[in-house]
C-alpha positions in Angstrom: 82.7 118.6 63.7 80.9 116.9 66.7 77.2 116.6 65.8 75.0 117.3 68.9 71.8 115.2 69.1 70.9 115.1 72.7 70.9 118.0 75.4 69.9 118.9 78.7 68.2 122.2 79.4 68.7 123.6 82.9 66.1 126.2 84.0 67.4 128.1 87.0 64.2 129.5 88.3 63.2 128.2 91.7 60.7 131.0 92.7 57.9 130.7 90.0 56.4 127.7 88.3 54.8 130.2 85.6 58.2 131.4 84.7 59.4 127.9 84.2 56.4 126.9 82.2 56.8 130.0 79.9 60.5 129.2 79.2 59.7 125.6 78.3 56.9 126.8 75.9 59.5 129.1 74.1 62.0 126.1 73.9 59.7 123.3 72.9 60.4 123.7 69.2 64.0 122.6 69.7 62.5 119.1 70.2 62.3 119.0 66.4 65.8 118.9 66.2 67.2 117.5 69.5 66.3 115.0 72.1 65.8 117.2 75.1 65.9 116.4 78.8 64.8 119.1 81.2 66.6 119.8 84.6 64.4 122.2 86.4 65.9 123.7 89.5 62.3 124.4 90.9 61.8 120.5 91.0 65.2 119.6 92.2 66.2 122.3 94.6 63.8 125.3 95.2 65.8 126.7 98.0 68.4 129.3 98.0 72.0 128.3 96.9 74.9 129.9 98.6 76.3 130.9 95.2 75.4 131.0 91.6 78.5 128.7 91.1 76.7 126.1 93.3 73.6 126.3 91.3 75.6 125.8 87.9 77.6 123.0 89.5 74.3 121.2 90.7 72.9 121.6 87.3 76.0 119.8 85.6 76.3 117.0 88.3 72.3 116.2 87.8 72.4 116.4 84.1 72.8 113.2 82.2 73.8 114.3 78.9 77.2 115.7 77.6 75.9 118.9 76.4 73.8 121.6 78.6 72.2 124.7 78.1 71.9 126.9 81.3 69.0 129.5 81.6 68.6 132.2 84.2 65.1 133.0 85.5 65.2 136.6 83.8 66.0 135.0 80.5 63.4 134.8 77.6 64.9 131.8 75.8 63.8 131.7 72.2 64.5 128.3 70.4 66.4 130.0 67.6 69.0 131.3 70.0 69.3 128.0 71.8 69.8 126.3 68.4 72.5 128.9 67.3 74.3 128.3 70.6 74.6 124.5 69.9 75.6 125.1 66.3 78.5 127.5 67.7 79.6 124.6 70.0 79.6 122.2 66.9 81.8 124.8 65.2 84.5 124.4 67.8 83.8 127.2 70.5 84.3 125.6 74.0 81.7 127.9 75.7 78.8 130.0 74.3 76.7 132.6 75.8 73.7 134.6 74.5 73.4 136.8 77.4 76.5 136.3 79.3 76.1 133.4 81.9 72.4 133.9 82.1 72.0 132.1 78.7 75.0 129.8 78.1 76.0 126.4 76.8 78.9 124.0 77.1 79.8 120.5 77.4 80.9 118.4 80.5 84.3 118.0 78.5 84.9 121.8 79.2 84.4 121.1 83.1 86.8 118.2 82.8 89.5 120.5 81.6 89.0 123.6 83.5 87.3 122.4 86.8 84.0 123.0 88.4 82.5 126.6 89.0 84.2 128.0 91.9 81.5 128.0 94.7 83.5 130.3 97.1 81.8 133.4 95.2 79.5 133.4 98.2 76.1 135.3 97.3 76.9 135.5 93.7 79.0 138.0 91.6 82.3 137.7 89.8 81.9 133.9 89.0 81.4 134.9 85.3 84.6 137.1 85.4 86.3 133.8 86.9 85.0 131.5 84.3 86.2 133.7 81.5 89.6 134.1 83.1 89.8 130.5 83.2 88.9 130.0 79.6 91.7 132.4 78.7 94.0 130.7 81.1 93.4 127.5 79.3 93.5 129.0 75.9 89.9 128.0 74.8 87.7 129.9 72.4 84.8 131.7 73.8 81.6 133.3 72.0 80.5 136.2 74.4 77.2 137.9 73.5 74.3 139.7 74.8 72.1 138.9 71.8 69.4 137.2 73.9 66.4 138.6 75.7 66.8 139.4 79.3 64.7 141.2 82.0 66.9 143.5 84.1 63.9 145.0 86.0 64.0 142.2 88.9 66.4 139.7 90.6 65.6 136.3 92.0 64.7 136.3 95.9 66.5 133.0 96.4 69.8 134.3 97.3 71.7 134.8 100.6 70.9 138.2 102.2 74.4 138.5 103.8 76.0 138.2 100.4 74.1 140.9 98.6 75.9 143.6 96.3 79.1 141.3 95.9 80.0 142.2 99.4 81.7 138.9 99.7 82.4 137.8 96.2 84.2 140.8 95.1 87.0 140.8 97.8 87.3 136.9 97.0 87.6 137.5 93.3 90.5 139.9 93.8 92.2 137.9 96.4 92.0 134.6 94.0 93.3 136.8 90.8 96.2 139.0 91.6 96.4 141.8 89.2 99.6 143.8 88.2 100.1 146.3 85.2 100.8 143.5 82.8 99.5 140.1 84.4 96.7 138.6 86.2 97.9 135.7 88.3 95.6 132.9 89.8 97.2 132.6 93.2 94.3 130.5 94.8 93.8 127.2 93.2 90.6 125.7 92.2 88.7 123.6 94.7 88.2 119.8 94.3 84.5 119.0 95.2 84.0 115.5 96.7 80.3 116.0 96.2 80.7 116.0 92.5 83.2 113.1 92.3 82.5 110.8 89.4 79.6 113.1 88.0 81.1 114.1 84.8 81.7 110.6 83.1 84.6 109.9 80.8 86.8 112.1 78.9 85.6 113.2 75.4 88.7 114.0 73.3 86.5 114.1 70.2 85.1 117.2 71.7 88.1 119.0 73.0 90.3 118.2 69.9 87.6 120.2 67.9 88.1 123.3 70.0 89.3 126.5 68.7 91.9 128.3 70.8 91.2 131.7 72.5 92.5 133.8 69.5 89.4 132.5 67.5 87.0 133.8 70.3 84.2 136.3 69.5 83.9 138.9 72.2 81.3 141.6 73.2 78.7 140.6 70.5 75.8 143.1 71.0 77.2 144.6 74.1 77.2 148.3 72.8 73.4 148.0 71.9 72.5 146.3 75.3 74.5 149.1 77.2 72.1 151.6 75.6 68.8 149.5 76.1 69.4 147.5 79.3 72.4 149.4 81.0 74.5 146.2 80.5 78.0 146.1 81.8 81.3 145.6 79.9 82.6 142.4 78.5 83.9 140.1 81.3 87.2 140.2 79.4 87.7 143.8 80.5 90.3 142.6 83.3 92.9 141.7 80.4 91.4 143.1 77.1 90.6 146.8 76.2 87.6 148.1 74.2 89.7 147.8 70.9 90.3 144.1 71.4 93.9 144.5 72.6 95.2 142.3 75.5 97.2 144.2 78.0 97.6 141.7 80.5 98.6 138.0 80.5 96.5 135.5 82.4 98.6 133.0 84.2 98.5 130.7 87.3 101.1 129.9 90.0 
């Protein structure tokens, strides 16, 4: 097991210093167990990003530790949840979420293996589906849950007006991932981003050699409860996996 001792916490809020300070307050107890670096979007890039993927990629590129936790502005990030996420990474999951991609953790080694997040999802939306499909494509284990606390009553104002309601990201997703009755095929390759060149550091085989495969993933934890209380949607695996946990489509790439 690869013991995690140092982490970067990436806070995504760019519109409210009060939210950032409150999230830091919730997470401060983690400093008893880990050396923490803070990477706050409000200090680095308070302006709008073209996509949620670009926000995530910028966090990765500007974080100086191998392991990172990513926290949306609507998340209430309890230290106990964050500590649990890191323990799950240590146990062999390649990626862990506590409220889908609004509260997630992974290592830079994962990005070395599957590539940066796809910034062509303009305006946001479907980048979480894309991320999960790439995990399945690479046969990497995923812990997907909605166990965290998330405020569904508002959205960040820092988003492109002409990309609202997935008006551009949804068509792009279905053009990238061609779906048939029994297969999802990636027909558009991942982009190489010159701006992130040399931002990941050297490969960490000590991490990737400890990863479980997809069959050992834990999917949809607490989703039924959040569907009732928050109106949360289905697991992002729904493109290839039914509610009984059976996969009805293969995920492949040209």
